[in-house]
Backbone as CSV, one residue per row, in Angstrom:
resi,resn,N_x,N_y,N_z,CA_x,CA_y,CA_z,C_x,C_y,C_z
1,MET,-28.997,40.679,-16.132,-27.998,40.654,-14.967,-28.495,39.116,-14.569
2,THR,-27.363,38.414,-14.300,-27.729,36.812,-13.366,-27.190,37.075,-12.080
3,ASN,-28.187,36.214,-10.992,-28.059,36.420,-10.156,-27.243,35.109,-9.769
4,LEU,-26.114,35.310,-9.068,-25.577,34.019,-8.621,-25.762,33.320,-7.336
5,VAL,-26.017,32.036,-7.552,-26.529,31.402,-6.263,-25.443,30.450,-5.970
6,LEU,-25.190,30.651,-4.783,-24.003,29.735,-3.977,-24.634,28.652,-3.198
7,ALA,-24.315,27.289,-3.494,-25.207,26.635,-2.357,-24.448,26.258,-1.260
8,ALA,-25.002,26.215,-0.161,-24.166,25.818,1.063,-23.614,24.096,0.985
9,VAL,-22.509,23.937,1.081,-22.089,22.754,1.160,-22.278,22.046,2.773
10,ASN,-23.067,21.044,2.548,-23.394,20.143,4.031,-22.480,19.268,4.158
11,LEU,-21.541,18.968,4.886,-20.749,17.945,5.209,-21.338,16.273,5.740
12,GLY,-22.311,16.956,6.365,-23.345,15.683,6.972,-22.407,15.023,8.340
13,ASP,-22.179,14.005,7.548,-21.668,12.515,8.466,-20.001,12.575,8.002
14,THR,-19.718,13.150,6.866,-18.022,12.947,6.541,-17.574,13.166,7.926
15,PRO,-16.094,12.898,7.742,-15.120,13.030,9.023,-14.951,14.413,9.763
16,LEU,-15.318,15.468,8.893,-14.925,16.631,9.167,-16.290,17.706,9.407
17,GLY,-17.544,17.008,9.391,-18.633,17.460,9.305,-19.197,17.516,10.700
18,GLY,-20.316,18.370,10.737,-21.043,18.572,12.116,-20.228,19.546,12.927
19,GLY,-19.394,20.758,12.378,-19.121,21.693,13.242,-18.002,21.332,14.150
20,LYS,-17.447,20.045,14.210,-16.342,19.330,15.116,-15.023,19.927,14.643
21,SER,-14.046,20.200,15.153,-12.722,20.575,14.663,-11.977,19.052,14.451
22,ILE,-10.981,19.227,14.053,-9.893,18.072,13.676,-9.276,17.541,15.152
23,SER,-9.357,18.217,15.926,-9.100,17.469,17.172,-9.950,16.988,17.963
24,GLN,-11.314,17.402,17.697,-12.648,16.626,18.064,-12.861,15.320,17.501
25,THR,-12.756,15.481,16.030,-12.646,14.386,15.651,-12.119,13.345,15.522
26,TYR,-10.717,13.839,15.643,-9.541,12.592,15.980,-8.776,12.829,17.069
27,PRO,-9.171,12.356,18.176,-8.579,12.597,19.846,-7.066,12.292,19.765
28,ASP,-6.609,11.389,18.981,-5.354,11.062,19.017,-4.884,10.774,17.482
29,PRO,-3.436,10.907,17.614,-2.958,10.877,16.139,-3.084,9.550,15.396
30,ALA,-3.056,8.527,16.433,-3.282,7.236,15.549,-4.679,6.718,15.000
31,SER,-5.742,7.807,15.435,-7.102,7.577,14.326,-7.314,8.274,13.190
32,LEU,-6.066,9.355,13.369,-5.831,9.998,12.114,-5.185,9.421,10.909
33,ILE,-4.029,8.556,11.409,-2.762,7.841,10.742,-3.655,6.733,10.292
34,THR,-4.493,6.338,10.951,-5.090,5.118,10.587,-6.134,5.418,9.283
35,LEU,-6.740,6.562,9.213,-7.416,6.748,8.430,-6.783,7.317,6.987
36,ILE,-5.661,7.634,7.082,-4.752,8.131,6.031,-4.295,6.972,5.305
37,VAL,-3.782,5.660,6.087,-3.120,4.689,5.871,-4.118,3.829,4.664
38,LYS,-5.462,3.889,5.382,-6.375,2.631,4.702,-6.689,3.375,3.514
39,ASN,-7.032,4.607,3.435,-7.346,5.450,2.384,-6.500,5.418,1.398
40,GLY,-5.191,5.598,1.802,-3.859,5.507,0.996,-3.485,4.202,0.052
41,LEU,-3.832,3.027,1.266,-3.772,1.711,0.184,-4.699,1.751,-0.787
42,THR,-6.047,1.983,-0.371,-7.104,1.790,-1.513,-6.776,2.981,-2.753
43,ILE,-6.304,4.008,-2.549,-5.798,4.724,-3.668,-4.494,4.279,-4.261
44,ALA,-3.902,3.729,-3.761,-2.728,3.058,-4.279,-3.082,2.002,-5.171
45,GLY,-3.892,1.134,-4.893,-4.390,-0.200,-5.488,-5.237,0.632,-6.919
46,ILE,-6.294,1.640,-6.632,-6.814,2.097,-7.733,-5.658,2.698,-8.943
47,ILE,-4.381,3.160,-8.398,-3.432,3.748,-9.234,-2.568,2.605,-10.035
48,LEU,-2.591,1.472,-9.132,-2.118,0.408,-9.638,-2.820,-0.226,-10.849
49,ILE,-4.004,-0.118,-10.446,-4.933,-0.863,-11.924,-4.729,-0.086,-13.054
50,VAL,-4.753,0.999,-12.810,-4.768,2.425,-13.666,-3.372,2.098,-14.570
51,LEU,-2.568,2.176,-13.955,-1.107,2.013,-14.512,-0.877,0.862,-15.048
52,ILE,-1.056,-0.542,-14.796,-1.097,-1.678,-15.469,-2.029,-1.808,-16.669
53,ILE,-3.399,-1.039,-16.707,-3.865,-1.246,-17.845,-3.434,-0.086,-18.790
54,ALA,-2.644,0.864,-18.480,-2.414,1.630,-19.381,-0.953,1.080,-19.839
55,GLY,-0.145,0.577,-19.291,1.237,-0.452,-19.846,0.819,-1.369,-20.590
56,GLY,-0.282,-1.919,-20.246,-0.760,-2.749,-21.129,-1.225,-2.227,-22.695
57,PHE,-1.959,-1.552,-22.588,-2.477,-0.962,-23.822,-1.084,-0.571,-24.673
58,MET,-0.369,0.074,-24.006,0.869,0.812,-24.854,1.697,-0.483,-25.469
59,MET,1.879,-1.601,-24.258,2.509,-2.754,-25.113,1.783,-3.093,-26.496
60,ILE,0.373,-3.494,-26.118,-0.388,-3.745,-27.201,-0.353,-3.309,-28.585
61,ALA,-0.462,-1.810,-28.522,-0.271,-0.802,-29.493,0.855,-0.924,-29.944
62,SER,2.032,-0.916,-29.048,3.162,-0.998,-29.904,3.690,-2.426,-30.480
63,ALA,2.972,-3.673,-30.133,2.856,-4.714,-31.093,2.614,-4.836,-32.406
64,GLY,1.407,-4.053,-32.675,0.840,-3.535,-33.716,1.770,-2.734,-34.808
65,SER,2.423,-1.914,-34.222,3.498,-0.920,-35.087,4.737,-1.462,-35.128
66,GLY,4.965,-2.391,-34.148,6.514,-2.699,-34.222,7.200,-1.698,-33.510
67,ASP,6.899,-0.752,-32.706,7.825,0.293,-32.102,8.156,-0.463,-30.683
68,GLN,9.508,-0.633,-31.139,9.982,-1.144,-29.672,10.272,-0.368,-28.711
69,LYS,10.255,0.956,-28.871,10.345,2.147,-27.849,9.111,2.046,-26.878
70,LYS,7.963,2.206,-27.560,6.804,1.942,-26.984,6.741,0.725,-26.071
71,ALA,7.068,-0.477,-26.579,6.905,-1.728,-25.792,7.713,-1.669,-24.805
72,ALA,9.181,-1.133,-24.659,9.725,-1.030,-23.422,9.346,0.166,-22.481
73,THR,8.424,1.144,-23.303,7.991,2.250,-21.985,6.833,1.436,-21.351
74,GLY,5.878,0.836,-21.970,4.960,-0.168,-21.573,5.340,-1.139,-20.450
75,LYS,6.222,-1.805,-20.704,6.946,-2.784,-19.961,7.489,-2.084,-18.780
76,THR,8.494,-0.876,-18.673,8.919,0.119,-17.955,7.668,0.369,-16.888
77,LEU,6.513,0.906,-17.521,5.484,1.574,-16.737,4.713,0.622,-15.927
78,ILE,4.628,-0.738,-16.588,4.164,-1.684,-15.388,4.759,-2.170,-14.263
79,THR,6.257,-2.281,-14.757,7.098,-2.632,-13.445,7.155,-1.448,-12.605
80,ASP,7.515,-0.277,-12.853,7.258,0.507,-11.883,6.228,0.785,-11.273
81,ALA,5.064,0.307,-11.779,3.495,0.675,-11.098,3.493,-0.669,-9.928
82,LEU,4.209,-1.840,-10.254,4.182,-2.974,-9.263,5.537,-2.489,-8.110
83,ILE,6.424,-2.213,-8.584,6.951,-2.048,-7.403,6.896,-0.767,-6.584
84,GLY,6.090,0.149,-7.266,5.735,1.264,-5.925,4.526,0.818,-5.480
85,PHE,3.729,-0.236,-5.811,2.359,-0.542,-4.920,3.162,-1.703,-4.088
86,LEU,4.050,-2.312,-4.463,4.775,-3.127,-3.408,5.367,-2.331,-2.258
87,VAL,5.974,-1.456,-2.330,6.633,-0.451,-1.216,5.495,0.098,-0.447
88,ILE,4.391,0.653,-1.343,3.384,1.017,-0.202,2.512,-0.250,0.996
89,PHE,2.499,-1.431,-0.118,1.982,-2.522,0.330,2.863,-2.988,1.815
90,LEU,4.291,-2.636,1.513,5.020,-3.071,2.484,5.010,-2.089,4.026
91,SER,4.951,-0.753,3.553,4.370,0.121,4.732,3.703,-0.054,5.381
92,TYR,2.425,-0.820,5.128,1.418,-1.592,6.295,1.980,-2.282,7.177
93,PHE,2.879,-3.298,6.444,3.579,-4.176,7.510,4.634,-3.727,8.547
94,ILE,5.155,-2.482,7.828,6.393,-1.750,8.811,5.236,-0.859,9.833
95,ILE,4.133,-0.425,9.615,3.386,0.036,10.590,2.838,-0.959,11.520
96,GLN,2.597,-2.254,11.093,2.194,-3.163,12.096,3.235,-3.576,13.066
97,ILE,4.508,-3.696,12.414,5.901,-3.788,13.202,5.792,-2.825,14.456
98,VAL,5.768,-1.385,14.046,5.968,-0.382,15.104,4.913,-0.351,16.184
99,GLU,3.648,-1.101,15.624,2.573,-1.122,16.439,3.463,-2.166,17.495
100,VAL,3.683,-3.426,16.927,4.125,-4.319,18.320,5.213,-4.022,19.035
101,ILE,6.037,-3.241,18.629,7.391,-2.868,19.395,6.907,-1.545,20.214
102,THR,6.332,-0.669,19.758,5.758,0.515,20.495,4.362,0.132,21.590
103,GLY,4.015,-0.679,21.338,2.185,-0.964,21.824,1.366,-0.038,21.261
104,LEU,1.639,0.824,20.753,0.646,1.595,20.192,-0.435,0.915,19.090
105,SER,-1.720,1.554,19.335,-2.769,0.961,18.464,-2.909,1.919,16.933
106,ILE,-2.356,1.585,15.951,-2.131,2.603,15.027,-3.427,2.310,13.944
107,LEU,-3.350,1.080,13.471,-4.311,0.572,12.530,-5.426,-0.371,13.182
């Protein structure tokens, strides 16, 4: 019979580590929104790169086989990825406008 050993997870210096609650770590909503937006933009950039590479591979593979449907799918994938990233990138500027209008410090 095998003994099951569960390792304790130590969060250390992560945002929720140290036995603090979310309200202690982020005293105001602006600090939490800042963290979410900055990480969201980073993740969106990584997804953009992956989708552009995938769309490029689809277009290259379709060029060798002569399949126009795959070429159109690859082109659509790249276009949709760029439009999605543009929307997310523009959300950053919308937040900046909200900061100026309201006087809140979000980012």
